[in-house]
C-alpha positions as CSV (number, residue, x, y, z in Angstrom):
1,R,-56.5,-9.3,43.2
2,F,-56.4,-11.7,40.4
3,S,-55.8,-8.8,37.5
4,G,-52.7,-7.3,39.8
5,T,-50.9,-10.8,39.9
6,F,-51.5,-11.1,36.2
7,I,-49.9,-7.6,35.4
8,G,-47.3,-8.5,37.8
9,N,-46.3,-11.6,35.9
10,A,-46.6,-10.0,32.7
11,E,-44.1,-7.3,33.8
12,S,-41.7,-9.8,35.3
13,T,-41.7,-11.9,32.2
14,S,-41.2,-9.1,29.3
15,P,-37.7,-7.5,29.6
16,P,-37.4,-4.0,30.6
17,P,-37.2,-1.5,28.2
18,A,-33.7,-0.2,29.1
19,A,-32.1,-3.8,28.7
20,T,-32.4,-3.4,24.9
21,S,-31.5,0.5,24.6
22,P,-27.9,0.3,25.9
23,P,-26.6,-2.1,23.2
24,A,-28.3,0.3,20.3
25,V,-26.7,3.2,21.8
26,A,-23.6,1.6,22.3
27,A,-23.2,0.5,18.6
28,A,-24.5,3.9,17.4
29,T,-21.9,5.8,19.3
30,L,-18.8,3.5,18.5
31,P,-16.2,5.4,16.4
32,A,-16.2,4.5,12.9
33,V,-13.4,2.1,11.9
34,P,-11.8,3.2,8.8
35,T,-11.5,0.2,6.2
36,I,-8.9,-0.6,3.6
37,P,-9.7,-1.8,0.5
38,V,-8.1,-5.1,-0.4
39,V,-7.0,-5.9,-3.8
40,P,-6.6,-9.5,-4.4
41,T,-3.3,-10.6,-6.1
42,I,-1.9,-13.8,-6.9
43,V,1.8,-14.4,-6.1
44,G,3.9,-14.5,-9.1
45,V,1.7,-13.2,-11.6
46,P,2.4,-9.5,-12.4
47,N,0.0,-6.5,-12.2
48,T,-0.5,-5.9,-15.9
49,V,-1.8,-2.4,-15.3
50,A,1.2,-1.5,-13.1
51,E,3.7,-3.0,-15.2
52,S,2.3,-1.3,-18.6
53,V,2.4,1.9,-16.9
54,L,5.9,1.7,-14.9
55,N,7.6,-0.6,-17.6
56,P,11.2,0.9,-17.4
57,N,11.9,-0.1,-20.8
58,E,9.4,1.6,-22.6
59,V,9.6,5.1,-20.7
60,K,11.6,7.9,-21.5
61,P,13.4,10.2,-18.7
62,P,12.4,13.3,-17.7
63,A,13.9,16.4,-19.5
64,S,14.8,17.6,-16.0
65,G,14.9,15.9,-12.7
66,T,17.4,13.2,-13.7
67,R,20.4,12.8,-10.8
68,K,23.5,10.9,-10.5
69,A,23.8,8.4,-7.9
70,R,26.6,6.2,-6.5
71,V,25.6,2.5,-5.7
72,L,26.2,1.5,-2.2
73,Y,25.8,-2.2,-2.1
74,D,25.7,-5.1,-5.1
75,Y,21.8,-5.6,-6.0
76,E,20.9,-8.8,-8.0
77,A,17.9,-7.9,-10.1
78,A,14.7,-10.1,-9.1
79,D,13.2,-9.8,-12.6
80,S,13.5,-8.1,-16.0
81,T,12.2,-4.9,-14.9
82,E,15.0,-4.2,-12.5
83,L,18.5,-3.3,-12.9
84,A,21.1,-5.2,-11.4
85,L,23.8,-3.0,-9.6
86,L,27.4,-3.2,-8.4
87,A,28.9,-1.3,-5.6
88,D,30.7,2.1,-6.4
89,E,29.2,2.1,-9.8
90,M,27.7,5.7,-10.8
91,I,24.2,5.3,-12.6
92,T,21.5,8.1,-13.6
93,V,18.3,7.8,-11.8
94,Y,15.0,9.5,-12.0
95,S,11.2,8.8,-10.6
96,L,8.2,8.3,-12.4
97,P,4.7,9.9,-11.7
98,G,2.6,7.0,-9.6
99,M,5.9,4.9,-8.8
100,D,6.6,3.5,-5.5
101,P,8.7,6.0,-3.4
102,D,11.0,3.3,-2.3
103,W,12.3,2.6,-6.0
104,L,13.7,4.6,-8.8
105,I,14.6,4.4,-12.5
106,G,18.0,3.7,-12.8
107,E,20.0,3.9,-16.3
108,R,23.5,2.6,-17.0
109,G,24.4,3.1,-20.7
110,N,21.6,1.5,-22.7
111,Q,20.4,-0.7,-19.5
112,K,17.2,0.5,-17.7
113,G,15.3,-0.7,-14.9
114,K,13.9,-0.2,-11.4
115,V,16.4,0.2,-8.4
116,P,15.8,0.4,-4.6
117,V,16.5,3.7,-3.2
118,T,18.0,2.2,-0.1
119,Y,21.1,0.8,-2.3
120,L,21.9,4.4,-3.4
121,E,23.6,7.7,-2.6
122,L,21.7,10.4,-4.4
123,L,24.3,13.1,-5.7
124,S,23.5,16.5,-6.9
């Protein structure tokens, strides 16, 4: 009788094996969530790698692939890498490898800089 009571107490104080299994199984079967790498940046400090690669004043237009574009709206350049635009003017535009698809390099005479695609009507 005494040993039966002792075994009964031991079983009642230890957690059942099934209590620990579901969390381990649930964690193992959860879908993997992709992570996006975070690159720290400081506001106002240019990314020197990207700036050196995409500095519009130092790049040459491609031999082919330039297009004419009509400017739809006035655009004030935010910094020296951008080109200020006036509505209805015609400029030559092209893209560079690795460049943000929302921007093109625009040329007007001897001036050159990045311009937002949404401000342009691309012509043939």
